[in-house]
Structures are given as C-alpha cells and as structure tokens.
C-alpha positions as a Python dict, from the first residue, in 0.01 Angstrom:
ca = {
    (1, 'X'): (0, 0, 0),
    (2, 'X'): (112, -12, -364),
    (3, 'X'): (-93, 181, -613),
    (4, 'X'): (-169, 54, -960),
    (5, 'X'): (-147, 315, -1234),
    (6, 'X'): (-200, 313, -1608),
    (7, 'X'): (-274, 566, -1880),
    (8, 'X'): (-645, 541, -1949),
    (9, 'X'): (-700, 810, -2212),
    (10, 'X'): (-500, 1034, -2442),
    (11, 'X'): (-671, 1343, -2580),
    (12, 'X'): (-664, 1370, -2958),
    (13, 'X'): (-775, 1701, -3108),
    (14, 'X'): (-994, 1646, -3415),
    (15, 'X'): (-1190, 1873, -3649),
    (16, 'X'): (-1524, 1692, -3603),
    (17, 'X'): (-1653, 1425, -3364),
    (18, 'X'): (-1846, 1218, -3616),
    (19, 'X'): (-1570, 1231, -3877),
    (20, 'X'): (-1317, 1110, -3619),
    (21, 'X'): (-1545, 834, -3488),
    (22, 'X'): (-1598, 712, -3844),
    (23, 'X'): (-1226, 715, -3923),
    (24, 'X'): (-1107, 532, -3612),
    (25, 'X'): (-1392, 282, -3602),
    (26, 'X'): (-1419, 214, -3978),
    (27, 'X'): (-1052, 230, -4082),
    (28, 'X'): (-882, 91, -3771),
    (29, 'X'): (-1165, -118, -3628),
    (30, 'X'): (-1166, 63, -3293),
    (31, 'X'): (-1473, 39, -3073),
    (32, 'X'): (-1680, 339, -2972),
    (33, 'X'): (-1676, 321, -2592),
    (34, 'X'): (-1871, 637, -2513),
    (35, 'X'): (-2036, 929, -2689),
    (36, 'X'): (-2208, 1149, -2432),
    (37, 'X'): (-2334, 1505, -2484),
    (38, 'X'): (-2175, 1757, -2246),
    (39, 'X'): (-2379, 2062, -2347),
    (40, 'X'): (-2307, 2350, -2584),
    (41, 'X'): (-2213, 2109, -2865),
    (42, 'X'): (-1937, 1946, -2660),
    (43, 'X'): (-1925, 1565, -2634),
    (44, 'X'): (-1726, 1310, -2434),
    (45, 'X'): (-1619, 1070, -2708),
    (46, 'X'): (-1393, 773, -2635),
    (47, 'X'): (-1267, 516, -2886),
    (48, 'X'): (-1015, 239, -2830),
    (49, 'X'): (-867, -65, -2996),
    (50, 'X'): (-1070, -376, -2920),
    (51, 'X'): (-931, -548, -2610),
    (52, 'X'): (-737, -243, -2494),
    (53, 'X'): (-778, -57, -2167),
    (54, 'X'): (-627, 264, -2305),
    (55, 'X'): (-831, 481, -2537),
    (56, 'X'): (-849, 809, -2720),
    (57, 'X'): (-1062, 1097, -2599),
    (58, 'X'): (-1166, 1267, -2923),
    (59, 'X'): (-1184, 1640, -2855),
    (60, 'X'): (-1330, 1876, -3115),
    (61, 'X'): (-1088, 2160, -3177),
    (62, 'X'): (-1196, 2498, -3045),
    (63, 'X'): (-1004, 2812, -3136),
    (64, 'X'): (-704, 2875, -3356),
    (65, 'X'): (-441, 2703, -3139),
    (66, 'X'): (-637, 2378, -3121),
    (67, 'X'): (-718, 2393, -3494),
    (68, 'X'): (-347, 2429, -3567),
    (69, 'X'): (-272, 2123, -3351),
    (70, 'X'): (-490, 1889, -3559),
    (71, 'X'): (-259, 1633, -3715),
    (72, 'X'): (49, 1786, -3550),
    (73, 'X'): (11, 1687, -3188),
    (74, 'X'): (364, 1545, -3182),
    (75, 'X'): (524, 1806, -3404),
    (76, 'X'): (552, 1571, -3702),
    (77, 'X'): (695, 1274, -3508),
    (78, 'X'): (521, 943, -3454),
    (79, 'X'): (261, 1022, -3191),
    (80, 'X'): (90, 693, -3106),
    (81, 'X'): (186, 326, -3120),
    (82, 'X'): (-70, 62, -3214),
    (83, 'X'): (57, -279, -3104),
    (84, 'X'): (-81, -592, -3267),
    (85, 'X'): (-45, -966, -3229),
    (86, 'X'): (-65, -1012, -3610),
    (87, 'X'): (111, -739, -3807),
    (88, 'X'): (33, -866, -4157),
    (89, 'X'): (-338, -925, -4083),
    (90, 'X'): (-381, -570, -3957),
    (91, 'X'): (-156, -412, -4219),
    (92, 'X'): (-351, -575, -4502),
    (93, 'X'): (-688, -486, -4347),
    (94, 'X'): (-583, -124, -4301),
    (95, 'X'): (-442, -102, -4655),
    (96, 'X'): (-768, -243, -4794),
    (97, 'X'): (-957, 33, -4612),
    (98, 'X'): (-738, 307, -4758),
    (99, 'X'): (-515, 388, -4462),
    (100, 'X'): (-216, 595, -4582),
    (101, 'X'): (120, 436, -4503),
    (102, 'X'): (420, 669, -4524),
    (103, 'X'): (670, 387, -4574),
    (104, 'X'): (700, 17, -4646),
    (105, 'X'): (683, -231, -4356),
    (106, 'X'): (1022, -306, -4207),
    (107, 'X'): (1186, -544, -3965),
    (108, 'X'): (1355, -385, -3666),
    (109, 'X'): (1527, -562, -3375),
    (110, 'X'): (1228, -478, -3155),
    (111, 'X'): (933, -530, -3395),
    (112, 'X'): (783, -554, -3740),
    (113, 'X'): (673, -194, -3794),
    (114, 'X'): (527, 55, -4039),
    (115, 'X'): (436, 422, -4002),
    (116, 'X'): (89, 534, -4107),
    (117, 'X'): (-108, 858, -4084),
    (118, 'X'): (-452, 881, -3938),
    (119, 'X'): (-723, 1070, -4120),
    (120, 'X'): (-602, 1397, -3969),
    (121, 'X'): (-226, 1372, -4031),
    (122, 'X'): (-100, 1230, -3700),
    (123, 'X'): (170, 969, -3747),
    (124, 'X'): (132, 628, -3585),
    (125, 'X'): (340, 312, -3569),
    (126, 'X'): (166, -16, -3635),
    (127, 'X'): (392, -271, -3474),
    (128, 'X'): (418, -631, -3367),
    (129, 'X'): (679, -655, -3094),
    (130, 'X'): (927, -942, -3112),
}
C-alpha cells in the first residue's frame, strides 16, 4: 500500500502572535486557518497562502535561542518559496502594501523571481515557475 506524504506545516519563530498574523494576512494575503489557545499564553496559530495545503505554524519565541532565531531561521539564506500563478499581480500588490524587496525582479531559466523579506527578516522567494 503506497502512502501519500506532504509537508503540512513549517514552524516559523516570531516575536508576537498577533503581529505575525497581521503581517502575513495583511501584507501577503494569507488566510488565518487556526488560532487556538493552548494555555499559559501559548497558541496554535496557522496561516497559509489561499489555496495552499501547506502552512506556517507561527510559534512565539521563548528564551534566548528562539529569540535569536527570529528572522534568521535559514542563516541568512532564502528560507521559504512562495509560488504564484501571476508574478506581476502579486509583486505589485505586495509592493503597494510595503513589503521590502531586497532586489529587482529577474528572469531565471526556471522562473520569474524576486527575493523579499518578511516582517521579521526571513528571506523569501516570490516566484512564478516557467
């Protein structure tokens, strides 16, 4: 019997739940899938791009090591890849909402792509595969 597998969630360490929900939902247009209290100030918060199965589990940083990881979860490399079916629509919408792009859009053999930073310093690719 073959098993079906996929990545459902990726944990993203953030400084504050509400700040992260606002950034991902307002700036990127993600949907808030779940926000459930877990006790002692902890919450299970999931956001994801509309139409996607995969999402981000927003985890409030606790302790010095997690605080230091905010915005550096990939050591300064691009951490996450946001695929789109309309690069220029999403690029313009994100720019209008103040998303910080670290470069100009470029054409690569595999995609139209641009690197941006989320509200916490993590680098992302916005890309439309060819």
